[in-house]
DRENGUDO-102425 format. One line per 4 residues: for each residue x, y, z of N, C-alpha, C. Coordinates in steps of 0.1 Angstrom, whole numbers, plus 2048, in hexadecimal, padded with zeros to 3 digits. Layout:
X Y Z X Y Z X Y Z | ...
// end
This chain:
EF6 037 269 EF1 044 264 EFD 04C 25E | F09 049 262 F14 04F 25B F14 05F 25C | F17 065 250 F18 073 250 F0B 07A 24C | F00 073 24B EF3 079 249 EF0 07B 23A
EF7 075 231 EF4 077 223 EE8 070 21E | EE2 068 227 ED6 061 223 EC9 06A 226 | ECB 075 22D EC0 07D 230 EBA 084 223 | EAD 086 224 EA6 08C 218 E9B 095 21E
E99 0A0 217 E8F 0AA 21B E83 0A9 211 | E77 0AB 216 E6B 0AC 20E E66 0BA 20F | E61 0BF 204 E5A 0CC 203 E4B 0C9 204 | E45 0CF 20D E36 0CC 20F E2F 0D9 20C
E28 0DA 201 E21 0E6 1FD E12 0E6 201 | E0D 0F2 203 DFF 0F4 206 DFB 0F0 214 | E04 0F2 21D E01 0EF 22B DF8 0F9 231 | DF0 0F5 23B DE7 0FE 242 DEF 109 249
DE9 115 249 DEF 120 250 DEF 11E 260 | DE8 114 264 DE8 110 272 DF2 105 276 | DF8 100 26C E01 0F5 26E E0E 0F9 276 | E12 0F1 280 E1E 0F4 287 E28 0EA 284
E34 0EC 288 E3F 0E3 287 E3B 0D6 28D | E36 0D6 299 E32 0CA 2A0 E27 0C2 299 | E1D 0CA 293 E13 0C3 28B E19 0BB 280 | E22 0C1 278 E28 0BB 26D E31 0AF 271
E38 0B2 27B E41 0A7 280 E38 09B 284 | E2D 09D 28B E24 092 28E E1F 08A 282 | E1B 091 278 E16 08B 26C E21 083 265 | E2D 089 263 E37 082 25B E3F 078 263
E40 079 270 E47 06E 278 E40 061 277 | E34 060 272 E2E 053 270 E36 04A 266 | E3E 051 25E E45 04A 254 E53 048 257 | E58 04D 262 E66 04B 266 E6B 057 26D
E78 056 273 E7E 061 27A E7F 06E 272 | E7B 079 277 E7C 086 271 E87 08E 278 | E91 093 270 E9C 09B 276 E98 0A9 278 | E90 0AF 26F E8D 0BD 270 E80 0C0 268
E79 0CA 26E E6D 0CF 267 E6F 0DF 267 | E6D 0E5 25B E6F 0F3 25A E64 0F9 252 | E5D 103 258 E53 10B 251 E58 119 250 | E5B 11D 243 E61 12A 241 E56 135 245
E5B 141 249 E52 14C 24B E56 157 242 | E4C 15F 23E E4E 16A 235 E56 174 23D | E60 179 236 E69 183 23C E62 18F 241 | E59 194 239 E52 1A1 23D E46 1A0 246
E3E 196 244 E32 194 24C E34 18B 258 | E3E 183 258 E41 17A 263 E37 16F 264 | E2E 16D 259 E24 163 259 E2A 156 253 | E26 14A 257 E2B 13E 250 E27 13D 242
E31 139 23A E2E 136 22B E26 129 22A | E1F 127 21F E17 11B 21E E1E 10F 219 | E2B 10D 21D E32 101 21A E3C 0FE 226 | E41 0F2 226 E4B 0EE 230 E55 0E4 22A
E5F 0E3 232 E69 0D8 22E E6A 0CF 23A | E69 0C2 236 E6A 0B7 240 E76 0AF 23D | E80 0AE 245 E8C 0A7 243 E8C 099 24A | E8D 08F 242 E8D 081 248 E9C 07C 24A
E9E 074 253 EAB 06E 256 EAE 063 24B | EA3 05D 246 EA5 052 23D E9D 054 230 | EA3 051 224 E9E 053 217 E91 04B 215 | E91 03E 21A E85 036 218 E79 03B 220
E7B 041 22B E70 046 233 E6A 053 22C | E73 05B 226 E6F 067 21F E66 063 213 | E6B 058 20C E64 053 200 E56 04E 204 | E55 047 20F E48 042 214 E3F 04D 218
E44 058 21E E3C 063 222 E37 06A 216 | E40 06C 20C E3C 073 200 E31 06B 1F8 | E33 05F 1F7 E29 056 1F0 E1C 056 1F7 | E1C 056 204 E10 055 20C E08 063 20D
E10 06E 20E E09 07A 211 E08 084 205 | E0E 081 1FA E0D 08A 1EE DFF 08A 1E9 | DF9 096 1E8 DEB 098 1E3 DE1 092 1ED | DE5 092 1FA DDB 08E 205 DD8 09A 20E
DCE 098 216 DCA 0A3 21F DD2 0A2 22C | DD8 0AD 22F DDF 0AF 23C DDA 0BB 242 | DD4 0BA 24E DCF 0C6 255 DC5 0CE 24D | DBD 0C7 245 DB2 0CD 23E DB6 0D3 230
DC3 0D1 22C DC8 0D6 21F DCE 0CA 217 | DCB 0CA 20A DD2 0C0 202 DE0 0C5 1FF | DEA 0BD 203 DF8 0C1 202 DFE 0BB 1F6 | E09 0C1 1F1 E11 0BB 1E7 E1F 0B8 1EE
E24 0AC 1EC E31 0A9 1F3 E3B 0A5 1E8 | E46 0AC 1E8 E50 0AA 1DD E5E 0A9 1E4 | E67 0A3 1DD E75 0A3 1E3 E7B 0B1 1E1 | E80 0B6 1EC E86 0C3 1EC E93 0C3 1E3
E96 0CD 1DB EA1 0CE 1D2 EAE 0CF 1D9 | EAF 0D7 1E4 EBB 0D9 1EB EB8 0DB 1F9 | EC3 0DB 201 EC1 0DC 210 EBB 0EA 214 | EB8 0EB 220 EB1 0F7 226 EBB 102 225
EB6 10E 221 EBD 11A 221 EBC 120 22F | EC7 125 235 EC7 12A 242 EC0 138 242 | EBC 13C 24E EB5 149 250 EBF 154 24C | ECB 153 250 ED5 15D 24C ED7 15F 23D
ED7 154 236 ED8 155 228 ECC 15C 222 | EC0 158 227 EB4 15F 222 EB3 16E 225 | EB8 172 231 EB8 180 234 EC1 187 22B | ECD 181 228 ED7 188 220 ED1 189 212
ECA 17F 20D EC4 17F 200 EBA 18A 1FF | EB1 18B 209 EA6 195 209 EAC 1A3 20A | EB6 1A4 213 EBC 1B1 215 EC4 1B6 209 | EC9 1AD 201 ED1 1B2 1F5 EC9 1B4 1E9
EBC 1B1 1E9 EB4 1B3 1DD EB1 1C2 1DB | EB1 1C6 1CE EAD 1D4 1CA E9E 1D5 1C9 | E99 1DE 1D1 E8A 1E1 1D0 E89 1F0 1CE | E85 1F4 1C2 E84 203 1C0 E7B 20A 1C9
E7F 215 1CE E77 21D 1D7 E6F 227 1CF | E66 22E 1D6 E5E 239 1CF E67 243 1C9 | E72 247 1CF E7B 251 1C9 E81 24C 1BC | E85 240 1BB E8A 23A 1AF E80 23C 1A3
E74 239 1A6 E69 23A 19C E67 248 197 | E68 252 1A0 E66 260 19C E72 265 193 | E7D 25F 194 E88 262 18C E88 25B 17E | E7D 254 17C E7C 24D 16F E80 23E 170
E83 239 17C E87 22B 17D E7B 221 17D | E6F 226 17F E64 21D 17F E5B 21F 173 | E51 216 172 E48 217 166 E3D 220 169 | E39 228 15F E2E 232 161 E21 22B 15E
E17 230 165 E09 229 163 E03 22E 157 | DFB 226 151 DF4 22A 144 DEA 235 147 | DE3 235 152 DD9 23F 154 DDF 24D 154 | DEB 24E 158 DF1 25B 158 DF3 261 14A
DF8 258 141 DFA 25D 134 DED 25F 12C | DE3 258 12F DD6 25A 128 DD0 268 12C | DD1 26C 139 DCB 278 13D DD2 284 136 | DDE 283 131 DE5 28E 12B DDF 291 11D
DDD 286 115 DDA 287 107 DCB 28A 105 | DC2 286 10E DB4 289 10D DAE 280 103
// end
């Protein structure tokens, strides 16, 4: 197994909102040892997002799972299974990213920072 460079993660899209980490682990472990299953949650609502990452210990097992489960029904939903582009982003990195984003507040819009609605300009000209 060495330093773990053989590991590969799959992105599983359109998972059921009832799916748990254990459910997904059970489905994917049929194809080989799974190192990690991660279902991201929405930062604001705390609800699970409709996708997950499944990390396999072995590349061949991940390929078998992808080929077998892509466009198949898992827990009542047709899922799409793709190779994940990069490793999992930690929760701390996600919080920092969300916290650093600029979101205009109502005050900014009143000072001209936001877009005016069309209905407002129409009511002036009659």
